[in-house]
C-alpha positions, 0 to 999 in steps of 0.5 A: 181974419180969425185963427182956429187955435185948435183943430184935428186936421188928420182925424176922420171926417176931415182927412178924407178931404183935407185939401178941400177943408183947408181951402174952405177955411182960407176962403172963409177968411181963416188966417191960420190953423193949429193942427193938434195931436193927441198921440205920438203916432199922429205927430208926423201927420200933423207936422206933414200937414203944416210943412210947406204952408205959412198958415198951418202950425202943429202941436205935439202931445198925448191926450189924457185918454192915452196916458195908460198906453203912452208913457211919454217922456219929457225929453221926447216931447222936447225933441219933437218941438225942434221942428220949425212948424211945431209951436205948442205942446199938447193936447194934454191934461186930465179927463175924469169924465171918461176915465179912459186912463188911470188918473195917476198916470194922467196926472204924471203925463200932464206934469211932464208936458208942462215941464216940456213947455217950461223947458222949451218956452212953448205953451201947453194946450190943456184939456180938462173935463170933470177935473177942475180941482186937480187941474188947478192944483197941478197947474198952480204947483208947476207954475211955482217951479217956473213960468210957462204959457197955457191955454184951456182949450174948448173951455166948458168948466165953471166960471170960478175955475176960469177966473182962477186960470186967468188969475194964473195968467193963462188963456181961455179958448172957446169952441162952438159949444158957446153957441149952443142953446143950453150953454148960457153960463158959458156964454155969460163967462165969454163976456168976462174973459179979458180982451188979452186972454181970449182965443177961439177954436173949432176942435174940428171935426167935433162940436160944430157951432150954430148954425152948423150944428149936427154937421162935421165941424171944420175950421171954416166954422170958427167964423160962426163962433167968433161972430157969436162971441163978438155979439155977446161981448158987444164988439164988432166981428172985426175987432174980435178977430183982431183981438183973438188973432193977436192973442194967438200969436202972443201965446204961440210966439214961435208962430209969430216969429 
């Protein structure tokens, strides 16, 4: 039973039928979902979705797109993680493709999220686009200040960058992009991620996998991504699900507890 390690249940496209979306995910065999926030105004929303459930968790963080408008403090992030349903910090990171926020502000925000992850023991959920060099530099530098867990979510970077992240001890999460016809390099890299470092996600409502491409993505669709990756890796769907689910609970250990 796969875990959708990254979805936005409060976003337009899902929030209008939130109960139905969650019910369909459960019916498809999705065993857990991590509801991700991208700005502080969403924190209460994702926590509310997770409250009263045993299979939905929440994260608190500020996306790099919001770094100009939200100068989030480490102390505020740490305080928000005290809620029992909050199991991760993010998403955060660097986005030099859209450059919606000043790059220095993005870098400073990213470091504060990592500091909060180090203090709390919760993993940081990393978005990186067209920023491999700075992402690697910051994550490596911050690791020198003390250990922390991390996952590169919706991985689409180069295989070389992925290997360096793995060398640092971090996790790789693959979304429906891996199923796209033009994503052959990513599919090749999916074969080499170690068994104990692989996660799957939807990033719903975005990036619906084949055969659902073009539709609004929802957590139930993670089963298609998992099946594709299992085939590429030459393992059964059930084995891939067991592996990625165990990895989720190892990284997001608060959820396991």
